[in-house]
C-alpha positions as CSV (number, residue, x, y, z in Angstrom):
1,M,47.3,5.3,14.4
2,R,45.8,8.8,13.9
3,I,47.6,11.0,11.4
4,Y,46.8,14.5,11.2
5,V,47.2,15.7,7.6
6,D,48.4,19.2,6.8
7,T,46.4,21.3,4.6
8,G,49.3,21.6,1.9
9,I,49.0,17.8,1.6
10,L,45.3,17.7,1.4
11,L,45.4,20.0,-1.6
12,A,48.5,18.7,-3.3
13,N,46.9,15.3,-3.3
14,V,44.0,16.6,-5.6
15,I,45.6,19.4,-7.5
16,I,47.4,17.7,-10.3
17,N,49.6,20.6,-11.2
18,D,50.8,21.2,-7.7
19,P,54.6,20.9,-7.5
20,N,54.2,18.7,-4.6
21,H,51.3,16.4,-5.9
22,E,53.4,13.3,-6.4
23,R,55.0,13.8,-3.0
24,A,51.6,14.1,-1.3
25,Q,50.4,11.1,-2.9
26,A,53.4,8.9,-1.7
27,L,53.1,10.0,1.6
28,L,49.4,9.3,1.9
29,K,49.6,6.1,0.3
30,T,52.4,5.0,2.8
31,F,50.0,5.6,5.6
32,R,46.7,4.6,3.7
33,N,45.7,1.9,6.6
34,N,45.7,4.5,9.1
35,K,43.1,7.1,10.4
36,F,43.6,10.6,8.7
37,I,42.2,13.4,10.5
38,V,41.9,17.3,10.0
39,S,40.5,20.0,11.8
40,E,37.9,22.8,11.2
41,L,41.1,25.0,10.6
42,S,42.0,22.7,7.8
43,I,38.8,23.4,6.2
44,V,39.0,27.3,6.7
45,E,42.4,27.1,5.2
46,M,41.6,25.0,2.1
47,F,38.8,27.7,1.5
48,S,41.4,30.5,1.8
49,V,43.9,28.9,-0.3
50,L,41.6,27.8,-3.0
51,S,39.6,31.2,-3.2
52,R,43.1,33.1,-4.0
53,N,44.3,30.4,-6.4
54,L,41.3,29.0,-8.2
55,D,42.5,30.2,-11.5
56,L,46.0,28.4,-11.4
57,I,44.9,24.7,-10.5
58,E,44.0,21.6,-12.4
59,I,42.0,19.0,-10.9
60,R,40.7,15.6,-12.5
61,G,36.7,15.4,-12.0
62,V,36.0,18.9,-11.1
63,D,34.4,21.1,-13.7
64,L,36.4,24.4,-13.2
65,K,33.5,26.3,-15.3
66,E,30.9,26.2,-12.3
67,S,30.6,29.1,-9.8
68,P,33.7,29.4,-7.9
69,S,31.7,28.8,-4.4
70,R,30.6,25.5,-5.7
71,I,34.2,24.6,-7.3
72,I,35.8,25.3,-3.9
73,K,33.1,23.4,-2.2
74,A,33.8,20.4,-4.5
75,I,37.4,20.4,-4.1
76,V,37.3,20.8,-0.5
77,L,34.9,17.6,-0.2
78,L,37.2,15.7,-3.0
79,A,40.3,16.4,-0.9
80,L,38.6,14.9,2.3
81,K,36.8,12.1,0.6
82,K,39.8,11.0,-1.3
83,I,41.7,10.1,1.7
84,N,38.7,9.4,3.9
85,A,39.6,11.8,6.3
86,S,37.6,12.6,9.4
87,V,37.1,16.3,10.3
88,L,37.3,16.4,14.0
89,M,36.3,19.4,16.0
90,Q,37.7,20.7,19.4
91,K,35.5,21.0,22.1
92,E,35.2,24.6,23.0
93,K,37.1,24.6,26.5
94,L,37.8,28.0,27.9
95,M,40.8,28.2,30.5
96,S,42.3,31.0,32.2
97,Y,45.7,32.3,30.9
98,K,47.8,35.0,33.0
99,L,49.0,37.8,30.9
100,G,50.7,40.1,33.3
101,K,48.0,41.4,35.7
102,C,45.0,40.4,33.4
103,N,43.7,36.9,33.7
104,L,42.2,36.0,30.4
105,K,39.6,33.5,29.3
106,M,40.8,31.8,26.3
107,H,40.1,28.6,24.3
108,S,42.7,25.9,25.4
109,M,44.0,25.5,21.6
110,Y,45.1,29.0,21.6
111,I,46.8,28.6,24.8
112,E,48.4,25.5,23.6
113,A,49.7,27.5,20.6
114,V,51.0,30.3,22.7
115,E,53.0,28.1,24.7
116,L,54.3,26.2,21.7
117,S,55.3,29.6,20.3
118,K,57.6,30.3,23.0
119,K,59.5,26.8,22.4
120,I,59.1,26.1,18.6
121,K,58.9,29.6,17.0
122,L,56.6,29.0,14.0
123,K,54.0,31.0,12.1
124,T,50.8,31.5,13.5
125,L,48.8,29.0,11.4
126,D,51.4,26.3,11.7
127,L,51.3,26.8,15.3
128,L,47.4,26.3,15.6
129,H,47.7,23.1,13.5
130,I,50.3,21.7,15.8
131,A,48.2,22.6,18.8
132,L,45.1,21.3,17.2
133,A,46.9,18.0,16.2
134,K,47.9,17.6,20.1
135,Q,44.5,18.2,21.3
136,L,43.1,15.9,18.9
137,N,45.5,13.2,19.9
138,A,47.5,12.9,16.5
139,E,50.4,10.6,16.6
140,I,51.7,11.8,13.5
141,F,51.6,15.0,11.6
142,L,52.0,14.5,7.9
143,T,53.2,17.8,6.2
144,L,55.3,19.2,3.4
145,D,55.9,22.8,5.2
146,K,59.7,23.4,5.1
147,D,59.1,25.5,8.4
148,I,57.3,22.7,10.3
149,L,59.9,20.0,8.8
150,K,62.9,22.1,10.1
151,K,61.5,22.3,13.4
152,A,60.2,18.6,13.6
153,S,62.6,17.3,16.3
154,S,61.6,20.5,18.7
155,I,57.8,19.6,17.8
156,T,58.2,16.1,18.6
157,K,60.0,17.0,21.9
158,E,57.2,19.1,23.1
159,T,54.2,17.3,21.7
160,E,54.9,14.0,21.2
161,I,53.9,13.9,17.6
162,K,55.9,12.7,15.1
163,I,56.6,14.9,12.1
164,I,56.9,13.1,8.6
165,G,57.4,14.7,5.4
166,K,58.9,12.2,3.1
167,A,57.4,8.7,2.0
């Protein structure tokens, strides 16, 4: 089974002082015999979160006295390796999107996110992750994000991806 792992779980799994550390570990353990996938967006988001919070985190096996750039790269690699996640890339697929009288050429992921926004009303990054999970053929979306969990039934109805946030 293909399981898209949200960024919050990836980081909480390796950051031992994250309030969701144990929940993330339990969720990942429940699905450990499946294929974990993440997107390029997950990598960007991990770099963003870590660059803003590096001085607040504790991680086993990472020397936090190194340069910040090296530390962040090490943490991202650790987060991926710890669950043996595959980073899948979306093929660049431009499509037409009609916006009033304009006919735009947009990446299919963005069109998917626009269409989902009308129905499930989430923040941009959440919509992009859901759109990517759908395009990467994920069957399950693991998350601890409260907004996504609140909209789980709507997301599943629109994408056929099961949203799971509890072990």
